[in-house]
C-alpha positions as a printed NumPy array, in Angstrom:
array([[  21.868, -133.233,   93.472],
       [  24.208, -130.257,   93.642],
       [  23.464, -127.702,   96.36 ],
       [  22.788, -124.095,   95.4  ],
       [  25.622, -121.833,   96.553],
       [  25.221, -118.193,   97.627],
       [  26.573, -115.777,   94.98 ],
       [  26.353, -118.543,   92.372],
       [  25.291, -117.279,   88.931],
       [  23.346, -119.244,   86.345],
       [  21.515, -118.657,   83.093],
       [  17.868, -119.538,   83.776],
       [  14.319, -119.279,   82.471],
       [  11.45 , -118.203,   84.713],
       [   8.973, -121.079,   84.606],
       [   6.064, -119.825,   86.711],
       [   4.965, -117.257,   89.295],
       [   4.627, -117.752,   93.039],
       [   2.722, -115.978,   95.798],
       [   4.571, -112.831,   96.954],
       [   4.969, -112.062,   93.242],
       [   8.276, -113.833,   92.643],
       [   9.211, -115.604,   89.446],
       [  10.155, -119.26 ,   89.899],
       [  13.224, -120.878,   88.313],
       [  15.167, -124.039,   89.143],
       [  18.831, -124.911,   89.509],
       [  19.436, -128.667,   89.462],
       [  15.82 , -129.194,   90.488],
       [  16.007, -126.803,   93.429],
       [  13.553, -123.876,   93.639],
       [  14.871, -120.351,   93.169],
       [  12.565, -117.359,   93.72 ],
       [  13.469, -114.292,   91.637],
       [  11.833, -110.916,   92.481],
       [  10.993, -108.512,   89.639],
       [  10.987, -111.271,   87.046],
       [   8.051, -112.707,   85.094],
       [   7.257, -116.071,   83.565],
       [   9.054, -116.378,   80.212],
       [  12.05 , -114.22 ,   81.184],
       [  15.45 , -115.658,   80.3  ],
       [  18.572, -114.236,   81.864],
       [  21.439, -114.479,   84.317],
       [  20.397, -114.863,   87.952],
       [  22.629, -114.548,   91.02 ],
       [  21.77 , -116.483,   94.194],
       [  21.724, -113.92 ,   97.027],
       [  20.149, -115.847,   99.891],
       [  19.685, -119.497,  100.846],
       [  16.713, -120.743,  102.854],
       [  15.553, -124.165,  103.935],
       [  14.194, -125.808,  100.785],
       [  14.649, -122.844,   98.454],
       [  16.812, -119.832,   97.588],
       [  16.31 , -116.178,   96.602],
       [  17.95 , -114.847,   93.454],
       [  18.441, -111.523,   91.702],
       [  18.01 , -111.032,   87.967],
       [  21.315, -109.395,   87.009],
       [  21.095, -109.558,   83.203],
       [  18.026, -110.034,   81.045],
       [  18.859, -111.96 ,   77.86 ],
       [  15.374, -112.511,   76.428],
       [  12.464, -110.656,   78.018],
       [   9.088, -112.291,   78.533],
       [   6.267, -111.172,   76.206],
       [   4.467, -110.142,   79.408],
       [   7.113, -107.538,   80.315],
       [   6.423, -103.809,   80.328],
       [   8.332, -100.725,   81.46 ],
       [   7.649,  -99.65 ,   85.072],
       [   6.053,  -96.223,   85.401],
       [   7.526,  -95.404,   88.798],
       [  11.217,  -94.404,   89.016],
       [  11.32 ,  -95.978,   92.504],
       [  10.167,  -99.404,   91.308],
       [  12.568, -102.026,   92.624],
       [  13.481,  -99.816,   95.592],
       [  10.103,  -99.033,   97.151],
       [   8.277, -102.098,   98.501],
       [   4.809, -100.81 ,   97.606],
       [   4.61 , -102.487,   94.184],
       [   6.027, -105.775,   92.92 ],
       [   4.553, -106.087,   89.417],
       [   4.969, -102.796,   87.539],
       [   7.274, -104.683,   85.155],
       [   4.367, -106.934,   84.076],
       [   1.863, -105.9  ,   81.402],
       [  -1.366, -105.152,   83.281],
       [  -3.744, -107.355,   81.214],
       [  -1.514, -110.35 ,   82.015],
       [  -1.549, -109.745,   85.764],
       [  -5.003, -111.184,   86.493],
       [  -4.223, -114.402,   84.577],
       [  -1.002, -114.798,   86.557],
       [  -2.927, -114.233,   89.79 ],
       [  -5.421, -116.919,   88.747],
       [  -2.581, -119.399,   88.268],
       [  -1.056, -118.483,   91.626],
       [  -4.449, -118.886,   93.345],
       [  -5.038, -122.24 ,   91.631],
       [  -1.667, -123.569,   92.823],
       [  -2.282, -122.388,   96.405],
       [  -5.707, -124.027,   96.481],
       [  -4.288, -127.335,   95.29 ],
       [  -1.417, -127.266,   97.792],
       [  -3.052, -125.749,  100.889],
       [  -6.779, -126.455,  100.481],
       [  -6.134, -129.953,   99.126],
       [  -8.445, -129.429,   96.17 ],
       [  -8.128, -131.985,   93.402],
       [ -10.311, -129.909,   91.107],
       [ -10.422, -126.116,   91.332],
       [ -13.652, -124.469,   90.117],
       [ -13.389, -122.089,   87.185],
       [ -12.116, -118.756,   88.519],
       [ -14.267, -115.766,   87.559],
       [ -11.717, -112.979,   87.166],
       [ -12.553, -109.269,   87.298],
       [  -9.682, -107.019,   86.127],
       [  -9.38 , -103.448,   87.331],
       [ -10.275, -100.819,   84.694],
       [  -7.504,  -98.614,   86.097],
       [  -3.984,  -99.976,   86.374],
       [  -2.659,  -96.775,   87.988],
       [  -4.178,  -93.977,   90.063],
       [  -6.668,  -96.313,   91.729],
       [  -5.7  ,  -96.283,   95.428],
       [  -7.942,  -94.133,   97.621],
       [  -6.022,  -95.016,  100.802],
       [  -2.295,  -95.278,  101.58 ],
       [  -0.288,  -95.816,  104.749],
       [   3.046,  -94.013,  104.895],
       [   5.961,  -94.192,  107.317],
       [   7.807,  -91.106,  108.585],
       [  11.453,  -90.882,  109.619],
       [  12.866,  -87.393,  110.13 ],
       [  12.032,  -85.445,  106.966],
       [  11.424,  -88.599,  104.879],
       [   7.853,  -89.757,  104.13 ],
       [   7.287,  -92.917,  102.136],
       [   7.263,  -96.708,  102.098],
       [   9.679,  -99.321,  103.356],
       [  11.988, -101.04 ,  100.917],
       [  10.84 , -104.59 ,  100.241],
       [  11.718, -107.017,  103.054],
       [  13.363, -104.284,  105.138],
       [  12.711, -101.317,  107.442],
       [  14.749,  -98.957,  105.269],
       [  12.489,  -96.046,  104.361],
       [  12.272,  -94.894,  100.736],
       [  11.219,  -91.239,  100.44 ],
       [   8.271,  -90.891,   98.046],
       [   7.246,  -87.632,   96.37 ],
       [   4.591,  -89.216,   94.168],
       [   2.979,  -92.667,   94.028],
       [   1.661,  -93.632,   90.549],
       [  -0.814,  -96.246,   91.821],
       [  -2.42 ,  -93.684,   94.152],
       [  -5.322,  -91.414,   93.274],
       [  -4.287,  -87.88 ,   92.187],
       [  -5.843,  -86.487,   95.385],
       [  -3.46 ,  -88.607,   97.462],
       [  -0.484,  -87.31 ,   95.5  ],
       [  -1.725,  -83.751,   95.951],
       [  -1.907,  -84.273,   99.732],
       [   1.421,  -86.132,   99.788],
       [   3.061,  -83.166,   98.074],
       [   1.859,  -80.728,  100.735],
       [   2.918,  -83.148,  103.501],
       [   6.419,  -83.314,  102.045],
       [   6.592,  -79.517,  102.338],
       [   5.449,  -79.814,  105.973],
       [   7.791,  -82.707,  106.814],
       [   9.801,  -80.701,  109.38 ],
       [   6.709,  -80.035,  111.48 ],
       [   5.689,  -83.713,  111.245],
       [   8.916,  -85.035,  112.745],
       [   7.077,  -86.465,  115.777],
       [   4.679,  -88.406,  113.574],
       [   5.665,  -92.012,  112.857],
       [   2.872,  -93.054,  110.531],
       [   0.415,  -91.231,  108.258],
       [  -2.637,  -92.673,  106.565],
       [  -4.202,  -90.683,  103.738],
       [  -7.801,  -91.475,  102.796],
       [  -9.503,  -89.676,   99.911],
       [ -12.963,  -89.503,   98.409],
       [ -12.957,  -88.877,   94.64 ],
       [ -16.658,  -87.996,   94.742],
       [ -15.999,  -85.26 ,   97.345],
       [ -12.602,  -84.23 ,   95.983],
       [ -11.195,  -84.185,   99.515],
       [  -9.042,  -86.239,  101.851],
       [  -8.604,  -87.074,  105.522],
       [  -5.387,  -87.727,  107.455],
       [  -4.883,  -90.27 ,  110.222],
       [  -1.709,  -89.46 ,  112.178],
       [   0.157,  -91.578,  114.733],
       [   2.562,  -89.273,  116.631],
       [   4.888,  -90.266,  119.461],
       [   3.308,  -87.457,  121.479],
       [   0.586,  -84.866,  120.939],
       [   0.583,  -81.336,  122.357],
       [  -1.174,  -78.02 ,  121.87 ],
       [   1.459,  -76.64 ,  119.508],
       [   0.987,  -79.61 ,  117.163],
       [  -2.784,  -79.254,  117.405],
       [  -2.574,  -75.57 ,  116.458],
       [  -0.297,  -76.362,  113.527],
       [  -2.67 ,  -79.069,  112.236],
       [  -5.626,  -76.685,  112.478],
       [  -3.633,  -74.157,  110.44 ],
       [  -2.896,  -76.916,  107.917],
       [  -6.615,  -77.626,  107.561],
       [  -7.445,  -73.954,  107.012],
       [  -4.667,  -73.472,  104.453],
       [  -5.491,  -76.53 ,  102.333],
       [  -9.163,  -77.015,  101.352],
       [  -8.317,  -80.452,   99.913],
       [  -8.045,  -81.626,  103.538],
       [ -11.444,  -82.268,  105.079],
       [ -10.284,  -83.474,  108.476],
       [  -7.469,  -84.913,  110.582],
       [  -7.609,  -87.688,  113.151],
       [  -4.737,  -87.973,  115.639],
       [  -4.241,  -91.244,  117.516],
       [  -1.708,  -91.183,  120.37 ],
       [  -1.218,  -92.75 ,  123.777],
       [  -3.503,  -90.09 ,  125.209],
       [  -6.412,  -91.15 ,  122.969],
       [  -7.923,  -89.814,  119.753],
       [  -8.402,  -86.185,  118.699],
       [ -10.473,  -85.174,  115.67 ],
       [  -9.98 ,  -81.912,  113.79 ],
       [ -12.359,  -80.757,  111.094],
       [ -14.597,  -83.505,  109.677],
       [ -12.784,  -86.863,  109.64 ],
       [ -15.497,  -88.622,  107.588],
       [ -15.4  ,  -89.385,  103.871],
       [ -18.207,  -90.54 ,  101.599],
       [ -18.286,  -92.791,   98.569],
       [ -21.045,  -94.219,   96.416],
       [ -21.98 ,  -97.6  ,   95.02 ],
       [ -24.689,  -98.298,   92.476],
       [ -27.044, -101.201,   93.215],
       [ -29.812, -102.88 ,   91.262],
       [ -33.048, -103.08 ,   93.252],
       [ -35.799, -104.734,   91.274],
       [ -35.906, -103.03 ,   87.898],
       [ -34.221,  -99.88 ,   89.145],
       [ -30.624,  -98.808,   89.707],
       [ -30.155,  -97.229,   93.123],
       [ -27.275,  -95.042,   94.292],
       [ -26.034,  -96.056,   97.719],
       [ -23.966,  -93.683,   99.877],
       [ -21.489,  -95.051,  102.394],
       [ -19.545,  -93.05 ,  104.985],
       [ -16.185,  -94.178,  106.343],
       [ -14.367,  -92.469,  109.226],
       [ -10.615,  -92.014,  109.355],
       [ -10.314,  -94.955,  111.776],
       [ -12.654,  -97.246,  109.805],
       [ -11.601,  -99.734,  107.159],
       [ -12.548,  -99.177,  103.53 ],
       [ -11.36 , -100.885,  100.364],
       [  -8.449,  -99.123,   98.634],
       [  -9.905,  -99.48 ,   95.124],
       [ -13.391,  -97.955,   95.139],
       [ -14.161,  -98.905,   91.538],
       [ -13.347, -102.546,   92.266],
       [ -15.236, -102.404,   95.562],
       [ -18.36 , -101.867,   93.481],
       [ -17.539, -105.013,   91.485],
       [ -16.724, -106.9  ,   94.701],
       [ -20.163, -106.093,   96.141],
       [ -21.853, -107.077,   92.881],
       [ -20.048, -110.44 ,   92.863],
       [ -20.998, -111.117,   96.492],
       [ -24.643, -110.332,   95.68 ],
       [ -24.46 , -112.556,   92.592],
       [ -22.9  , -115.48 ,   94.498],
       [ -25.321, -115.092,   97.417],
       [ -28.527, -116.011,   95.59 ],
       [ -30.27 , -114.469,   98.597],
       [ -34.07 , -114.308,   98.673],
       [ -36.581, -112.084,  100.451],
       [ -37.488, -114.835,  102.915],
       [ -33.879, -115.408,  104.048],
       [ -31.726, -114.011,  106.862],
       [ -28.106, -112.9  ,  106.395],
       [ -25.277, -112.759,  108.938],
       [ -22.242, -110.663,  107.955],
       [ -19.12 , -111.291,  110.046],
       [ -16.474, -108.532,  110.28 ],
       [ -18.973, -106.155,  108.71 ],
       [ -16.986, -102.907,  108.674],
       [ -19.066,  -99.879,  107.648],
       [ -21.812, -102.093,  106.209],
       [ -20.193, -102.694,  102.823],
       [ -22.052, -106.041,  102.435],
       [ -24.548, -105.909,  105.334],
       [ -26.608, -103.049,  103.943],
       [ -26.743, -103.993,  100.222],
       [ -27.718, -107.554,  101.247],
       [ -30.478, -106.163,  103.473],
       [ -32.19 , -104.811,  100.361],
       [ -32.483, -108.354,   98.998],
       [ -33.202, -110.326,  102.183],
       [ -35.698, -110.586,  105.02 ],
       [ -33.191, -109.335,  107.58 ],
       [ -29.443, -108.692,  107.616],
       [ -27.155, -108.678,  110.661],
       [ -23.599, -107.365,  110.776],
       [ -21.046, -107.878,  113.557],
       [ -18.083, -105.515,  113.831],
       [ -15.48 , -104.848,  116.535],
       [ -14.279, -101.371,  115.473],
       [ -16.527,  -98.774,  117.212],
       [ -15.861,  -96.152,  114.519],
       [ -16.938,  -98.588,  111.797],
       [ -20.1  ,  -99.527,  113.719],
       [ -20.981,  -95.845,  114.109],
       [ -20.441,  -95.375,  110.367],
       [ -22.504,  -98.477,  109.528],
       [ -25.43 ,  -97.282,  111.645],
       [ -25.183,  -93.843,  110.029],
       [ -25.158,  -95.508,  106.6  ],
       [ -28.21 ,  -97.573,  107.504],
       [ -30.224,  -94.445,  108.369],
       [ -28.86 ,  -92.441,  105.46 ],
       [ -29.897,  -95.081,  102.924],
       [ -33.234,  -95.793,  104.65 ],
       [ -32.447,  -99.458,  105.28 ],
       [ -34.985, -100.697,  107.831],
       [ -33.995, -104.375,  108.012],
       [ -30.24 , -104.04 ,  108.539],
       [ -28.865, -104.528,  112.064],
       [ -25.358, -103.697,  113.336],
       [ -23.888, -105.266,  116.457],
       [ -20.769, -103.909,  118.141],
       [ -18.356, -106.519,  119.468],
       [ -15.825, -109.18 ,  118.56 ],
       [ -17.161, -111.857,  116.242],
       [ -15.289, -114.379,  118.396],
       [ -17.314, -113.259,  121.459],
       [ -20.758, -112.777,  119.915],
       [ -21.031, -115.738,  117.544],
       [ -20.83 , -118.544,  120.186],
       [ -23.866, -116.999,  121.916],
       [ -25.821, -116.067,  118.776],
       [ -29.522, -115.864,  119.678],
       [ -30.755, -114.15 ,  116.541],
       [ -32.574, -115.828,  113.668],
       [ -30.789, -118.7  ,  111.952],
       [ -28.995, -117.28 ,  108.896],
       [ -29.436, -119.008,  105.549],
       [ -26.438, -117.006,  104.301],
       [ -23.23 , -116.164,  106.19 ],
       [ -20.702, -113.651,  104.836],
       [ -17.221, -114.242,  106.205],
       [ -14.783, -111.392,  105.464],
       [ -12.094, -111.792,  108.141],
       [  -8.746, -110.03 ,  108.604],
       [  -5.645, -111.549,  106.987],
       [  -5.352, -114.133,  109.756],
       [  -8.488, -115.804,  108.384],
       [ -11.558, -117.293,  110.024],
       [ -10.104, -120.386,  111.691],
       [ -11.011, -119.184,  115.201],
       [ -14.754, -118.926,  114.452],
       [ -15.154, -121.531,  111.73 ],
       [ -16.737, -124.121,  114.058],
       [ -19.273, -121.526,  115.195],
       [ -20.206, -120.718,  111.592],
       [ -20.748, -124.423,  110.864],
       [ -22.799, -124.782,  114.076],
       [ -25.372, -122.332,  112.67 ],
       [ -25.861, -124.644,  109.648],
       [ -26.146, -121.931,  106.991],
       [ -27.218, -123.048,  103.536],
       [ -24.511, -120.909,  101.957],
       [ -21.257, -119.326,  103.113],
       [ -19.509, -116.609,  101.098],
       [ -15.875, -116.244,  102.123],
       [ -14.132, -113.001,  101.078],
       [ -10.37 , -112.781,  101.601],
       [  -7.322, -110.728,  100.636],
       [  -5.017, -113.509,  101.879],
       [  -5.26 , -116.651,   99.683],
       [  -3.092, -118.751,  102.011],
       [  -5.393, -118.461,  105.048],
       [  -8.4  , -118.64 ,  102.703],
       [  -7.1  , -121.988,  101.405],
       [  -6.332, -123.265,  104.9  ],
       [  -9.879, -122.444,  105.996],
       [ -11.387, -124.062,  102.884],
       [  -9.746, -127.304,  103.96 ],
       [ -11.319, -126.952,  107.418],
       [ -14.721, -126.141,  105.927],
       [ -14.393, -129.207,  103.697],
       [ -13.739, -131.393,  106.737],
       [ -16.931, -129.922,  108.251],
       [ -18.954, -130.79 ,  105.138],
       [ -18.881, -127.5  ,  103.195],
       [ -17.503, -127.593,   99.644],
       [ -16.327, -124.799,   97.336],
       [ -18.851, -124.272,   94.532],
       [ -17.905, -120.918,   92.97 ],
       [ -14.693, -118.916,   92.928],
       [ -14.015, -115.3  ,   92.024],
       [ -10.876, -113.158,   91.876],
       [ -11.083, -109.365,   92.039],
       [  -7.98 , -107.47 ,   90.874],
       [  -8.271, -105.001,   93.734],
       [  -4.54 , -104.211,   93.742],
       [  -3.025, -103.778,   90.223],
       [   0.793, -103.633,   89.984],
       [   1.053, -105.885,   93.067],
       [   0.7  , -109.63 ,   93.627],
       [  -2.175, -109.044,   96.083],
       [  -5.681, -110.192,   95.21 ],
       [  -9.212, -110.287,   96.615],
       [ -10.763, -113.761,   96.516],
       [ -14.431, -114.765,   96.855],
       [ -15.634, -118.312,   97.431],
       [ -19.167, -119.741,   97.671],
       [ -19.441, -122.807,   99.901],
       [ -22.429, -125.1  ,  100.408],
       [ -22.985, -128.263,  102.481]])
């Protein structure tokens, strides 16, 4: 076998797609990952980096484009690291994600047979993000270049909601006065037509506070500002946003209001969050005589809708802002059988003294649920629904669940993040 050489060029065909969104080609049987390519592309590729067991290439000349190719909307595509798949026709993206997920499950979860994947595409391919996190360096505000800490200045982000771009535009005009801020998160509520800022400055003083108050008064699109610094948190205006979901309760459709603070987590694609909740409810099969335990519950995104269908629902959440929001949401929506506990899942679950749950919802951070998996199994739930935005740790944990006697029965994929390789995965496990 000949070894791949750096700067080597070869005419290749992209055979498949890999996690991280790269196209996969081969030189003399050796794997070459090619960013910004798509399965079916044929062209000249230059090897730019060698790693143990694989290499990274750059598509330098496209000879025959894939039928899945489309023209990127953003002029910064290929520079900004926010998107990886704008060059791929949107309807094809969810099928490619299904194939990537299937391969990961076979390799990392050890599945010989992968259940049929129920895919839910996003109705909007652009303008869907209701939350973005931006870096600030001097007068530049934007995203890092892929695989680097080089900042790309962004005036407008096509995948973001128009309200975010409106706020980003005014922030760009204020960039000089934001020089001490290192990170900005913009959250917006389409139903309110307003947004909230979460700022992380190196220091916070009265002059900055006065300027931010002036910013709030001058721009009605801003509802509030939260400032998080070494000295603690300061809130200006109203740092809470509201969004709605529509739920079926019996024969009726009920509108559910959820509040999320600037420091609380909320899904970036509100339209797909509705579909995510519906799929969780569908997979759950929960009955009125059953108890539900929701781990990493956030603002009650699953805890409260599941309470409507169950005997009692319990949510555990570490973030105090999210717990405050969840309790507010419980009262606001008149949910009497939903309970929110503040604390780390890892601390509370080993000492769980509540009713035995027939259903456990596991929606952990990207690191997965490995640390509490034994405690979940100890409770002997009849069903576990695992929700994850990281298919590699999801697959690792499925293997561990399998060793503990729980098998994957249903599988769903929500296209929460169009124009990127990211995905939201839902699995139903039973003993």
